[in-house]
C-alpha positions as CSV (number, residue, x, y, z in Angstrom):
1,M,8.2,6.8,-4.6
2,Q,12.1,6.4,-5.0
3,Q,14.0,3.9,-3.2
4,R,17.7,4.1,-2.1
5,P,19.9,1.6,-3.4
6,A,20.8,-1.6,-1.3
7,A,24.2,-1.8,0.3
8,A,24.6,-5.3,-1.4
9,T,23.0,-7.4,-3.8
10,R,24.3,-10.6,-2.4
11,Q,21.8,-13.7,-2.2
12,S,21.2,-15.1,1.2
13,T,19.5,-18.0,2.4
14,I,16.8,-18.6,5.3
15,E,15.3,-21.5,6.7
16,R,11.3,-21.4,6.6
17,K,11.5,-21.3,10.6
18,D,13.3,-18.2,10.5
19,L,10.5,-16.4,8.9
20,H,9.7,-16.0,12.6
21,R,12.6,-13.9,13.2
22,L,11.8,-11.7,10.3
23,F,8.4,-11.1,11.7
24,E,9.9,-9.9,15.0
25,V,12.6,-7.7,13.1
26,L,9.4,-5.9,11.3
27,R,7.5,-5.7,14.7
28,A,10.4,-4.4,16.2
29,R,10.6,-1.6,13.7
30,G,7.3,-0.6,14.3
31,Y,5.5,-2.2,11.2
32,T,2.4,-3.6,11.0
33,V,2.6,-6.7,8.8
34,M,0.3,-7.3,6.0
35,G,0.0,-10.7,4.2
36,P,-1.8,-13.3,2.6
37,V,-4.2,-15.5,4.3
38,A,-6.7,-18.3,3.1
39,R,-10.1,-17.3,4.1
40,D,-13.7,-17.5,3.0
41,G,-12.4,-19.8,0.2
42,A,-9.7,-17.3,-1.5
43,I,-6.5,-15.8,-0.5
44,V,-6.9,-12.3,0.9
45,W,-4.8,-9.6,2.3
46,D,-5.2,-9.3,6.1
47,E,-2.7,-8.1,9.2
48,L,-0.4,-11.0,10.1
49,S,0.8,-11.6,13.6
50,T,3.1,-14.6,12.7
51,P,4.2,-16.5,9.6
52,D,1.9,-19.5,10.7
53,E,-1.1,-17.6,9.3
54,L,0.4,-17.7,5.8
55,P,-1.6,-20.0,3.4
56,A,0.4,-23.2,3.9
57,G,-0.7,-25.9,1.5
58,W,-2.9,-24.2,-0.6
59,T,-3.1,-23.6,-4.2
60,D,-5.5,-21.9,-6.8
61,E,-7.3,-22.9,-10.0
62,Q,-8.3,-19.9,-12.0
63,E,-10.1,-19.6,-15.5
64,A,-12.3,-16.7,-16.9
65,G,-15.0,-16.4,-14.4
66,R,-13.8,-19.1,-11.9
67,Y,-11.7,-19.5,-9.0
68,R,-11.2,-22.3,-6.7
69,L,-8.8,-22.6,-3.7
70,V,-7.8,-26.2,-3.2
71,R,-5.3,-27.9,-1.1
72,S,-2.1,-28.9,-2.4
73,D,0.2,-31.9,-1.4
74,G,3.1,-30.0,0.0
75,P,3.8,-27.0,2.7
76,A,4.7,-24.5,0.3
77,L,3.6,-21.1,1.3
78,F,2.9,-19.5,-1.8
79,D,2.1,-22.2,-4.5
80,W,-0.7,-19.8,-5.5
81,T,-0.9,-16.8,-8.0
82,V,-3.3,-13.9,-6.7
83,G,-6.3,-13.9,-5.1
84,P,-9.4,-11.1,-5.4
85,A,-7.9,-8.8,-2.8
86,S,-4.4,-6.7,-3.2
87,P,-2.6,-4.1,-1.3
88,K,-4.5,-1.5,-2.9
89,A,-7.4,-1.6,-0.1
90,S,-4.5,-1.0,2.1
91,L,-2.8,1.8,0.5
92,H,-6.2,3.6,-1.2
93,P,-8.8,2.5,1.3
94,A,-12.3,1.6,0.0
95,A,-13.8,4.1,2.5
96,V,-12.1,7.2,4.4
97,T,-13.7,9.9,6.4
98,L,-12.5,13.2,4.8
99,L,-14.4,15.7,7.1
100,N,-16.3,15.8,10.3
101,A,-18.3,18.9,11.4
102,R,-20.4,19.6,14.5
103,R,-22.8,22.1,15.1
104,E,-22.1,24.5,18.0
105,G,-24.9,27.2,18.6
106,P,-25.3,28.9,15.5
107,A,-21.8,27.9,14.1
108,L,-20.3,24.8,12.4
109,R,-17.3,23.7,13.8
110,L,-15.1,21.6,11.5
111,L,-13.1,18.8,12.7
112,E,-10.4,18.0,10.4
113,C,-9.5,14.5,9.6
114,V,-5.8,14.4,9.5
115,P,-4.2,11.1,7.8
116,Q,-1.9,9.8,10.4
117,P,1.5,8.1,9.1
118,T,0.9,4.4,9.1
119,R,4.0,1.8,8.9
120,L,2.7,-1.0,6.7
121,A,5.0,-4.2,5.8
122,F,3.4,-6.0,3.0
123,F,4.9,-9.7,2.8
124,G,4.1,-11.6,-0.1
125,L,3.7,-9.1,-3.2
126,R,4.1,-10.6,-6.5
127,A,5.8,-8.8,-9.4
128,C,2.5,-7.6,-10.9
129,E,1.3,-6.2,-7.5
130,L,4.6,-4.2,-6.9
131,A,3.9,-3.0,-10.7
132,A,0.4,-1.9,-9.7
133,I,1.8,0.2,-6.7
134,A,4.4,2.0,-9.1
135,V,1.2,2.8,-11.1
136,Q,-0.8,4.1,-8.2
137,D,2.2,6.2,-7.1
138,R,2.2,7.9,-10.5
139,V,-1.9,8.4,-10.3
140,L,-1.9,9.5,-6.9
141,L,1.4,11.1,-6.0
142,G,2.7,12.0,-9.4
143,G,0.6,15.0,-9.9
144,T,-0.7,18.3,-8.1
145,P,-2.3,17.9,-5.7
146,T,-1.4,14.6,-4.5
147,D,-3.5,12.3,-2.4
148,P,-2.9,12.7,1.4
149,V,-4.4,9.4,2.4
150,Y,-2.4,7.5,0.0
151,R,0.8,9.6,0.8
152,A,0.3,8.7,4.6
153,R,0.2,5.1,4.1
154,R,2.7,4.7,1.1
155,E,5.6,6.8,2.4
156,G,6.3,4.3,5.1
157,A,5.5,1.1,3.5
158,L,8.0,-1.8,3.2
159,L,7.6,-4.0,0.1
160,I,8.7,-7.5,0.5
161,A,8.3,-9.6,-2.6
162,V,8.1,-13.4,-3.4
163,Q,9.0,-14.6,-6.7
164,C,6.4,-16.4,-8.5
165,G,7.0,-20.1,-8.8
166,R,4.0,-20.7,-11.3
167,A,1.4,-18.5,-13.4
168,G,-2.1,-19.0,-13.5
169,R,-4.5,-19.7,-16.2
170,T,-5.6,-16.0,-16.4
171,C,-2.1,-14.3,-15.7
172,F,-0.6,-12.3,-18.5
173,C,1.8,-10.4,-16.7
174,A,4.8,-11.5,-19.2
175,S,2.9,-9.6,-21.9
176,M,2.8,-6.4,-20.1
177,G,6.4,-6.5,-19.0
178,T,5.7,-6.6,-15.1
179,G,6.4,-9.9,-14.3
180,P,6.7,-12.7,-13.5
181,E,10.1,-11.9,-12.2
182,V,10.6,-9.3,-9.4
183,R,12.6,-6.6,-11.0
184,S,12.2,-3.0,-9.3
185,G,9.9,-1.3,-6.5
186,H,10.7,-3.7,-3.5
187,D,12.9,-3.6,-0.7
188,L,13.5,-7.2,-0.2
189,V,12.5,-10.6,-2.5
190,L,12.2,-13.9,-1.5
191,T,12.2,-17.2,-3.4
192,E,10.5,-20.1,-2.1
193,L,12.6,-23.3,-2.6
194,L,11.5,-26.9,-1.4
195,E,14.7,-28.9,-2.2
196,D,15.8,-32.2,-0.7
197,G,13.4,-32.0,2.0
198,R,14.3,-28.6,3.1
199,H,11.9,-25.7,3.0
200,L,13.9,-22.4,2.1
201,F,13.9,-19.0,1.0
202,V,16.6,-17.4,-1.0
203,A,16.4,-13.6,-0.4
204,E,17.9,-10.4,-1.9
205,A,17.8,-6.9,-0.7
206,A,17.0,-4.1,-3.2
207,S,16.9,-0.9,-0.8
208,E,19.0,0.2,2.1
209,R,16.0,-0.8,4.2
210,G,15.8,-4.2,3.0
211,G,19.6,-4.9,3.6
212,E,19.4,-3.8,7.1
213,I,16.4,-6.0,7.9
214,L,18.2,-9.1,6.0
215,A,21.5,-8.3,8.1
216,E,19.1,-9.4,11.3
217,L,18.2,-12.6,10.0
218,P,20.0,-15.9,10.6
219,A,21.0,-16.5,6.7
220,T,23.6,-18.6,4.9
221,D,25.2,-17.6,1.7
222,T,22.9,-18.9,-1.0
223,T,24.8,-21.9,-3.1
224,A,24.8,-22.0,-6.7
225,A,22.3,-24.8,-7.0
226,E,20.0,-22.7,-4.9
227,S,20.3,-19.7,-7.3
228,G,20.0,-21.9,-10.3
229,A,16.6,-23.0,-8.6
230,V,15.4,-19.4,-8.2
231,Q,16.2,-18.9,-11.9
232,A,14.3,-22.1,-12.8
233,A,11.4,-21.0,-10.7
234,V,11.2,-17.6,-12.9
235,A,11.5,-19.4,-16.1
236,R,8.8,-22.0,-15.2
237,A,6.3,-19.1,-14.4
238,T,7.0,-17.2,-17.5
239,A,6.6,-20.6,-19.6
240,G,3.1,-21.1,-17.8
241,M,1.3,-17.9,-18.7
242,G,-2.4,-18.5,-19.4
243,R,-2.9,-15.7,-21.7
244,T,-1.0,-13.1,-23.9
245,L,-1.8,-9.6,-24.6
246,E,-0.1,-8.0,-27.8
247,T,0.4,-4.7,-26.7
248,E,2.2,-3.1,-29.6
249,G,0.1,-0.2,-31.4
250,L,-3.0,-1.2,-28.8
251,P,-3.6,2.4,-27.9
252,A,-4.0,3.7,-31.2
253,L,-6.1,0.6,-32.2
254,L,-8.6,1.2,-29.3
255,A,-8.8,5.2,-30.4
256,R,-9.7,4.5,-34.0
257,N,-12.5,2.0,-33.1
258,P,-15.0,3.7,-30.6
259,E,-17.8,2.5,-32.5
260,H,-16.8,-0.8,-33.5
261,P,-19.9,-3.3,-33.5
262,H,-17.5,-5.8,-31.0
263,W,-18.6,-3.5,-28.3
264,D,-22.3,-4.5,-28.9
265,V,-21.0,-8.2,-28.5
266,T,-19.3,-7.4,-25.2
267,A,-22.0,-5.4,-23.7
268,A,-24.6,-8.3,-24.3
269,R,-22.7,-10.2,-21.9
270,C,-21.5,-7.4,-19.4
271,L,-23.7,-7.1,-16.2
272,A,-22.1,-3.7,-15.6
273,C,-21.3,-5.2,-12.0
274,G,-17.9,-3.3,-11.4
275,N,-16.3,-6.9,-10.3
276,C,-13.5,-5.9,-12.5
277,T,-13.0,-2.5,-11.3
278,S,-13.1,-3.9,-7.6
279,V,-10.5,-6.5,-7.8
280,C,-8.1,-4.7,-10.2
281,P,-5.1,-3.3,-8.3
282,T,-4.7,0.0,-10.4
283,C,-8.4,1.4,-10.6
284,F,-8.6,4.1,-8.4
285,C,-11.8,6.2,-9.0
286,V,-13.9,7.4,-6.0
287,T,-16.8,9.4,-5.2
288,T,-17.8,11.4,-2.3
289,E,-21.0,11.3,0.0
290,D,-22.3,13.4,2.9
291,F,-24.2,12.2,6.0
292,T,-26.0,14.4,8.4
293,D,-27.6,13.6,11.9
294,L,-29.8,16.5,12.5
295,A,-30.5,15.4,16.1
296,A,-26.9,15.0,17.1
297,G,-26.0,18.1,15.0
298,L,-23.2,16.0,13.3
299,S,-22.3,15.7,9.6
300,R,-19.4,14.2,8.0
301,R,-18.1,13.4,4.6
302,V,-17.0,10.0,3.5
303,R,-14.8,9.1,0.2
304,R,-15.6,5.6,-0.9
305,W,-14.2,3.6,-4.2
306,D,-16.6,4.2,-7.3
307,S,-16.7,2.6,-10.7
308,C,-16.8,3.6,-14.0
309,F,-19.6,0.7,-14.7
310,S,-21.9,2.8,-12.2
311,V,-24.7,4.1,-14.0
312,D,-24.3,7.3,-11.8
313,F,-20.4,7.6,-12.3
314,T,-20.7,10.2,-15.1
315,Y,-24.3,11.7,-14.1
316,I,-24.1,15.5,-14.6
317,H,-26.8,17.9,-15.1
318,G,-29.3,16.6,-17.6
319,G,-28.4,13.2,-17.4
320,N,-25.3,10.4,-17.7
321,V,-22.5,10.6,-20.1
322,R,-22.3,6.9,-20.4
323,S,-25.6,5.3,-20.0
324,S,-25.2,2.0,-21.6
325,S,-23.4,-0.6,-20.8
326,R,-21.7,-0.7,-24.0
327,S,-20.2,2.7,-23.4
328,R,-19.1,2.1,-19.7
329,Y,-17.2,-1.2,-21.0
330,R,-15.6,0.6,-23.7
331,Q,-14.7,3.5,-21.4
332,W,-13.1,1.1,-19.1
333,L,-11.0,-0.9,-21.4
334,T,-10.0,2.1,-23.8
335,H,-8.9,3.9,-20.7
336,K,-7.1,0.9,-18.8
337,L,-5.2,-0.3,-22.1
338,G,-5.1,3.0,-24.4
339,S,-5.7,6.6,-22.9
340,W,-4.0,5.8,-19.7
341,H,-0.7,5.8,-21.6
342,E,-1.1,9.6,-22.5
343,Q,-2.6,10.3,-18.9
344,F,0.0,8.9,-16.7
345,G,2.7,7.4,-19.0
346,S,1.8,3.6,-18.9
347,S,-0.6,1.2,-19.4
348,G,-3.2,0.8,-16.5
349,C,-2.9,-2.9,-16.8
350,V,-0.4,-4.9,-14.9
351,G,-1.6,-8.4,-16.5
352,C,-2.7,-9.8,-13.1
353,G,-5.6,-11.5,-14.7
354,R,-7.8,-10.7,-11.7
355,C,-10.8,-8.9,-14.0
356,I,-10.9,-12.1,-16.0
357,T,-11.2,-14.6,-13.2
358,W,-13.7,-12.4,-11.2
359,C,-15.9,-11.4,-14.0
360,P,-19.2,-13.5,-13.3
361,A,-19.7,-13.5,-17.3
362,G,-16.1,-14.5,-18.1
363,I,-15.2,-11.5,-20.2
364,D,-11.5,-11.8,-21.0
365,I,-9.8,-8.1,-21.5
366,T,-7.1,-10.1,-23.7
367,E,-9.8,-11.7,-25.8
368,E,-11.6,-8.3,-26.2
369,A,-8.5,-6.3,-27.4
370,R,-7.5,-9.5,-29.8
371,A,-11.1,-9.4,-31.3
372,L,-10.5,-5.8,-32.5
373,R,-6.9,-6.6,-33.5
374,Q,-7.9,-9.4,-35.7
375,D,-10.7,-7.5,-37.3
376,Q,-8.5,-4.5,-38.1
377,R,-5.7,-7.0,-39.7
378,G,-8.8,-8.4,-41.6
379,K,-9.5,-5.2,-43.1
380,E,-5.9,-4.4,-43.8
381,G,-5.8,-7.7,-45.7
382,S,-8.8,-7.3,-47.5
383,R,-7.5,-3.4,-48.9
384,G,-4.2,-5.2,-49.7
385,N,-5.7,-8.0,-51.7
386,A,-8.1,-5.4,-53.5
């Protein structure tokens, strides 16, 4: 999705209390505001009526196979990284009715399900989530045919990002070139600052729509000290990355090692639960199911998310193409980090770390790639010494 350039890139500063005005402006323009809330022990995305619903005073602790939402000492609204949910659930819904049909005498009448345009304003996106939306744009809108459900939701979407002031233990967006600094794909970006007893947001528009919205807010010119604090926040998040991933030559490395014994090591731990694909903001695989009510003469076809970890995902006549956990994990990782480049022109990973955090076995995608690379280097070293 192409954005029009902003009329100006000047930074402006707004007070925490003036976020209420921002929400009023968004609603007046017909947007439904989606944003982060603290619920059920995690940060999740939901419809927001007021900025008071944002997760004030919360932070998170993440590690492989571990997530904890804990109270912080301050009033910050964005002192956390990312939770299990992402905007994918709003743009590429988990379940969609594609077709309804009703029996009318001897005939069958098809009731078309036309996707209705939805004006969604996403408030609080991180850089990795913007990158994930760009990936899904290429997948679902970049070819022929395009996904009409995704298009109806994506075309009217307004993207308001928030800079990360800290990185989580499972974050590696710096390795993927997708963060932590917000650089593209947004309409408006905010940086939260707690300075000298003040709660501020430094705002900068990146599109014409973002500039128009910012112009309706009670804002002041950003000072040099505030601009410096923005740069310091991004630098702090960059320095605090919990993981790294060496991406140079990675697609070729994965393609050369389909039968590497390390896949067996990983398969011995993998539960094939599909958590990694469920929380991944770029995974897009779906299946369709038909439901029939013979008594009422009704039937419908539903599209829902599916996972390449499902044993039936590759079922064809004669059996499953990938019947083992080994083959399914290998497919997921090699597609995500390798063949995605050839298929869609970029990696399928944005370095958000969700798949690491929410894997019940604590399998780490960065460690799996590192194990293959270290073995390759060991073999090259042995040949060099021979």
